[in-house]
C-alpha positions in Angstrom: 1.2 -7.3 -19.6 2.2 -10.8 -19.0 1.7 -13.3 -16.1 4.9 -14.1 -13.6 5.3 -17.7 -12.7 5.2 -18.8 -9.1 4.4 -15.5 -7.4 1.4 -14.9 -6.2 -0.7 -12.8 -3.2 -3.8 -12.0 -2.3 -4.7 -8.2 -2.1 -5.2 -6.4 1.2 -6.9 -3.6 -0.4 -9.7 -5.3 -2.6 -9.3 -8.9 -1.1 -8.8 -10.6 -4.5 -7.3 -14.0 -4.4 -3.5 -14.5 -5.6 -3.9 -11.1 -7.4 -0.6 -10.1 -7.7 0.2 -12.0 -11.1 0.6 -9.6 -13.7 3.9 -7.6 -14.3 4.6 -4.2 -16.8 7.5 -3.8 -18.3 10.8 -4.9 -18.1 13.1 -6.1 -15.0 14.5 -3.0 -13.3 18.1 -3.8 -11.9 18.8 -2.1 -8.6 21.2 -3.1 -5.5 23.0 -5.6 -7.4 19.2 -7.1 -8.2 16.5 -7.5 -10.5 12.9 -6.3 -9.9 9.6 -6.1 -11.2 6.6 -4.4 -10.4 3.4 -6.6 -10.2 -0.4 -5.2 -10.6 -3.1 -6.3 -8.9 -5.6 -6.9 -11.6 -8.5 -5.7 -10.1 -7.6 -2.7 -8.0 -4.5 -1.7 -9.6 -2.4 -1.6 -6.6 1.5 -2.3 -7.7 3.7 -4.5 -5.6 7.8 -4.9 -5.9 9.1 -8.5 -6.4 10.8 -9.9 -5.1 9.5 -8.3 -1.7 12.3 -7.7 0.9 12.2 -9.1 4.5 12.0 -6.5 7.3 16.0 -7.4 8.5 17.3 -5.9 4.8 15.2 -3.1 4.9 16.6 -1.9 8.0 19.8 -2.6 7.1 19.4 -0.5 3.5 17.8 2.6 5.6 20.4 2.6 8.2 23.1 2.7 5.1 25.1 5.4 4.8 24.6 5.6 1.1 21.0 6.2 1.3 21.2 9.1 3.9 24.1 10.7 5.5 24.7 10.9 9.2 22.9 13.9 9.5 19.9 12.4 7.4 20.8 14.8 4.8 20.9 13.4 1.2 21.5 16.4 -1.1 24.3 19.2 -0.9 23.4 22.4 1.6 22.1 24.4 -1.3 19.7 22.1 -2.7 18.5 21.0 1.2 17.7 24.6 1.7 15.5 24.8 -1.3 13.6 21.6 -0.3 13.4 22.9 3.1 11.5 26.2 1.5 9.6 24.1 -0.3 8.3 22.1 2.7 6.9 25.2 4.4 3.7 24.6 2.1 3.0 21.2 3.9 2.1 23.3 7.2 -0.1 25.1 5.8 -1.8 22.3 4.4 -1.9 20.5 7.3 -3.2 23.5 8.9 -5.8 23.9 6.4 -7.3 20.0 6.5 -7.0 19.8 10.0 -9.1 22.7 11.1 -6.6 24.1 13.1 -6.9 27.6 11.6 -4.9 29.8 13.8 -5.6 27.8 17.2 -2.7 25.3 17.2 -1.4 25.8 20.9 -1.3 21.9 22.5 -2.1 20.3 19.6 -0.4 17.2 18.8 1.7 15.9 15.7 3.5 13.1 15.0 5.5 12.7 11.6 6.1 9.0 10.7 9.6 8.8 9.0 10.7 12.5 10.1 14.3 12.1 8.3 15.6 14.9 9.5 13.0 16.8 11.1 12.8 20.0 8.9 8.8 19.5 8.7 8.6 18.9 12.8 10.6 22.0 12.8 8.6 24.2 11.1 5.3 23.1 12.7 7.1 23.7 16.2 7.8 27.2 14.9 4.0 27.5 14.5 3.0 26.1 17.9 2.6 22.5 17.6 3.4 20.0 19.8 5.9 17.8 17.9 7.0 14.0 17.7 8.7 12.2 15.0 9.3 8.6 14.4 12.7 7.1 12.1 13.9 4.1 11.1 17.5 5.1 11.6 19.1 4.2 15.1 21.1 7.7 15.4 17.1 9.7 15.2 17.0 10.3 18.8 20.8 12.0 18.6 19.8 14.0 15.6 16.5 15.4 18.0 17.9 16.4 20.9 20.6 18.8 19.0 17.4 20.6 17.1 15.6 20.1 20.9 12.8 17.6 18.9 11.4 14.8 20.0 12.7 12.1 17.7 12.1 8.2 18.3 14.0 5.2 16.2 11.6 2.8 15.3 8.3 1.7 13.6 4.7 2.7 14.8 4.1 -0.3 16.0 7.0 -1.1 18.0 6.8 2.3 19.8 3.2 1.8 20.8 1.8 4.9 21.5 -1.5 5.4 23.7 -5.0 5.7 22.2 -6.1 9.1 21.0 -3.0 11.5 21.7 -2.6 12.8 18.2 -4.1 15.4 16.2 -2.6 14.9 13.0 -0.5 12.0 12.1 1.7 12.2 8.7 3.7 9.9 6.0 5.7 12.4 3.5 6.7 9.8 1.0 7.5 6.9 3.5 3.7 5.3 3.3 5.4 3.6 -0.3 8.6 2.1 1.8 6.1 0.3 4.4 5.6 -3.7 4.6 2.8 -3.8 6.4 0.5 -0.8 5.2 -2.8 -2.2 6.5 -1.3 -2.7 10.4 -0.3 0.6 10.3 -3.1 2.4 9.3 -5.1 0.4 12.4 -2.1 2.2 14.7 -2.9 5.5 13.4 -6.6 5.3 13.9 -5.7 4.4 17.3 -4.0 7.1 18.1 -5.8 9.8 16.5 -8.0 11.7 18.2 -11.8 11.7 17.3 -11.9 13.9 13.6 -8.2 13.4 13.8 -6.2 14.4 10.4 -4.0 11.2 8.2 -2.1 12.8 5.7 -0.1 10.2 3.3 1.8 11.6 0.4 3.2 9.0 -2.0 4.5 8.9 -5.8 1.3 8.1 -8.2 1.4 5.1 -10.1 -1.9 6.0 -12.1 0.2 9.3 -12.8 0.7 10.6 -16.6 4.5 10.8 -15.2 4.2 6.9 -14.6 2.4 6.0 -17.6 5.0 7.7 -20.0 8.0 6.6 -18.0 7.4 2.8 -17.5 10.0 1.3 -16.3 12.2 4.5 -16.7 9.9 6.4 -14.1 12.4 7.9 -11.5 9.3 7.2 -8.7 9.7 3.6 -9.4 13.0 3.2 -6.8 13.1 -0.4 -6.2 14.1 -2.2 -4.1 12.7 0.9 -1.3 9.2 1.1 -3.0 7.5 -1.6 -1.9 4.0 -0.4 -3.0 2.6 1.3 -5.5 -0.5 3.2 -5.4 -2.7 5.0 -7.2 -5.4 8.1 -6.0 -8.2 5.0 -6.6 -6.0 2.3 -4.4 -4.6 4.2 -1.8 -8.2 6.1 -1.1 -9.9 2.4 -1.1 -7.5 1.5 1.6 -8.1 4.5 3.8 -11.3 4.4 3.6 -11.5 0.7 3.9 -9.5 1.6 7.1 -11.8 3.9 8.8 -11.1 7.3 7.5 -13.0 9.6 5.3 -11.0 10.9 2.5 -11.3 15.5 2.7 -9.1 16.1 0.0 -6.2 14.9 -2.5 -3.2 17.4 -4.0 -1.8 16.2 -7.0 0.9 19.0 -7.4 4.2 19.1 -5.6 6.9 21.7 -6.6 9.5 20.0 -4.6 8.7 16.4 -6.3 6.8 16.1 -9.7 8.9 18.5 -11.8 11.8 16.4 -11.1 10.1 13.1 -11.5 9.8 14.4 -15.4 12.8 15.6 -15.8 14.9 12.6 -14.4 12.5 10.1 -16.2 13.1 11.9 -19.3 16.5 11.4 -18.9 16.3 7.9 -18.0 14.4 7.4 -21.0 16.9 9.2 -23.3 19.5 6.6 -22.2 21.4 8.3 -19.7 22.6 5.5 -16.7 19.5 4.9 -14.7 18.8 7.8 -12.1 22.3 9.2 -13.1 21.4 13.0 -12.3 19.8 12.0 -8.9 23.0 9.3 -8.0 25.0 12.9 -8.5 23.2 15.2 -6.5 23.8 12.4 -3.5 27.0 12.2 -4.3 26.3 8.3 -5.0 27.9 8.4 -8.5 31.5 7.1 -9.0 33.3 10.3 -10.3 35.1 9.9 -13.8 35.0 11.2 -17.3 31.9 9.7 -18.2 30.5 11.1 -15.3 30.9 14.7 -16.5 30.4 14.0 -20.6 27.0 12.6 -19.3 26.6 15.5 -16.9 27.6 18.4 -20.0 25.0 16.8 -22.0 22.3 16.6 -19.3 22.7 20.6 -19.0 22.9 21.3 -22.7 19.1 18.8 -22.6 18.0 21.2 -19.8 17.1 24.1 -20.8 14.1 22.1 -22.8 13.6 19.4 -20.2 12.8 21.7 -17.6 10.0 23.9 -18.7 8.7 20.9 -20.4 8.4 19.5 -17.0 7.1 22.2 -14.8 4.4 22.4 -17.8 3.9 18.8 -17.7 3.2 18.5 -13.8 1.0 21.5 -14.2 -1.1 19.7 -16.8 -0.8 16.2 -15.3 -2.3 18.3 -11.9 -5.2 20.0 -13.3 -6.3 16.0 -14.9 -6.2 14.9 -11.6 -2.8 12.5 -12.5 -0.1 14.3 -10.0 3.0 12.4 -10.5 2.6 12.3 -6.8 -0.1 12.7 -4.6 -1.3 14.1 -1.1 -4.3 12.6 0.5 -6.3 14.4 3.5 -8.4 12.0 5.1 -10.3 12.2 9.2 -10.9 9.6 11.4 -14.2 8.6 11.4 
């Protein structure tokens, strides 16, 4: 760890003064710029430096290289697998919200809803659904699916008080520039005892510790903040929520997090397989040679990635975490 000259800030979780002055690992080059990961010396909250402004962020998320026009990011077969895995989210939400089979009239808001998969599943189970997405094309996509999707941020839409039973952030919260203001708004729009679900990569995971700057879920500049179970729980408690449960295993995210991190550590171009799956990798002979070597290594690395994901979950150090908290 070392001091970073000239970049300090107060921590919004533990209120430590000028606490973001510790950097770990080498800088990562992404989107043609150099980024570092800084940590609060008190609570361990991570932050990406330089910290991009709102205009740059909106531009990135509307960019077709981040997500296609229909909000899909992967080949059709892989999208179907991801959609299947996401059905487990519905059951977890209903369990922690106490809905059981009585969901009629219950309202859920998914912030950063992407293509609306999760909301389609919830609507099919009887929920009244609403989705938010920064991308200006969200409303048009929603109409095609028969969903209410709005373009904008939670702060800009300004919902009435106590209108939702559940608010969810599925791997969106780490992208949010003003987490405290966002949680204040969540508390306002949730009904008494309403459920807040926040899923994020876990900077306190075994995956993150082993991989360092090669960790797949570091993902600068898109991930602005980097939470652990401890720092995110502290933030939620501070915002007036009571943590009811934490899930440390996600078959959708954790095994792949290990696999791609291993490839990064071995020395393949950073996140090459992921970029290839998203059709972002430059097609040339070198790419296919690299992919061939990845395929050769996969029979060893894939089972190892699944085993390590199970192991880190058992020890409460999952590569990603889902925190379920209720409004106090």
